[in-house]
N, C-alpha and C positions, 0 to 999 in steps of 0.2 A: 819401594824396601814399603809391607803392609806397620803397621803402627805394631800391629802385635811382639811382629821381630822385633821393630828398636826400642820398647819396653824394657823384651828378655835381652837382646844383647846388651840396651843400655845397666840394667837389671845385673848382671853379671859385676860387668863391669866394677858398679859400684858395690860391687858386696868382696872384687877380689883387692881393691885398692883397701876397704876400711877392714876387708882379713893382714892384715899388709899391715899399716900405722899402728894394728890393735897389737899386734907382733912384734913392732917398733916399739910403741910406746910400753909395755911389758916389759922388753928387751931391756933400754937404759930406765924404767924404775917409774916412768912417768901417769903417773893413774889414769888424768885429763884426756891423753893422747891417748889410752887405752882404751876407756868411755866414747872416746870421739867413733874412732875405731868399729869400737860396738856395736852403735849406735847406725854409723853407716854404712856396717854389714848390710844387717842388720832395715835397713832401708833398701839395701840393692836384690837380699831378696824377696823382702813383697812387690817391690818392679818389675820382679824378673817373675814371681807370682802373677801380678797383673798382668804379666803378656801372659804368660799359658792357659787364661781365664779369657781372653782376647780374642784366643787363635785357635782356641774347640767352643766358642761362638763366631768367629769367624767359620768352621767348620760347618756348624752344625745347618748359618742360613745356607753359606758353598748343598748344600745334603738334602738339605726344602725345595732346593731350584725343583 
């Protein structure tokens, strides 16, 4: 599996985990958990975006060959 695909999958997982944690924190009125979830969700979005960029770069390299 290519690194870009791994980053996309791991990013989606982190994003989902963060979303669940953020919602749980909100439901339990636990601001710390809610904030941790928001940070994790954003980290997942960034990792997923990095995978998207890597995939575009791989595609450009393949087109040049």
